[in-house]
N, C-alpha and C positions, 0 to 999 in steps of 0.2 A: 504494500500500500504506500503510495506516495504521500509525503507530508506536504502541507500547503506552503507555498513560498512566503517568506517573511516580508512584511510590509515595511520593515525598518530599512531605510535607505543606507544605513551604515552596517547592515548585517554582513559579517564576514570581513570587515575592515578593522584591523586592530588599531589601538591608539598609537602605537609605535609607527605603523604604516602611515596613518593619517598625519601625524606630526612630521615625519620625515618628508612626506610630499609637500607639506606647507613650508618647511624650511628650504627645500630645493626651489620652490616657486617664489617665495617672498624673502628668504634670508631671515636671520634672527632680528635684524633691525626692522624689517618690514612687518614681521609678526608683532613686534613690540608696539609698532604704530597702530596696528589693527586691533590688537588685544593687549590692553595695558596691564600686564602682570610682571612682577619683578623678575621672575625666572627667565623671561625673554630679554630683559634689559641689561641685567648685570651678570656677567660671566655665564652666558647661556650654554647649556649642554642638553643633549637629548635625554640622558638619564635623569638629571635633576628636574627637568621639565615634566617627564613622565611621572615621577614620584609626586610632584605637586599636583598635576592634573588628575591623578587617580584619587587624591585625597580632597580635592576641591571641586565639588560638582558645578558651581556657577562658572568657574574658569573653563572647565572641560566643555560645558555647554556652549560657551562662546567660541572655543576653538573648533568644535564640531560644526557649529553654524557657519563659521568662516570656510571650512572645508567644503560644506554642502553648497555654499555660494559659488565656489570655484567649479563644482561639478555640474551646476545647472546653467552656467554661462555657455553660450554657443561658441 
């Protein structure tokens, strides 16, 4: 029996994949301009940002929204 497809647009995308794509597209400075959080502004790293985003739902929601904006653009 087939399971129904997920309606979550982020289904199957890990936070690490999402953040890595955003860093490649915008760079750390560009991310800091779009999402004003300290881990993007001061000594940014993938690991420290992942730890912060996993513990901070409001920041993660902003980063996920930015990612989705990029996916919906033509």
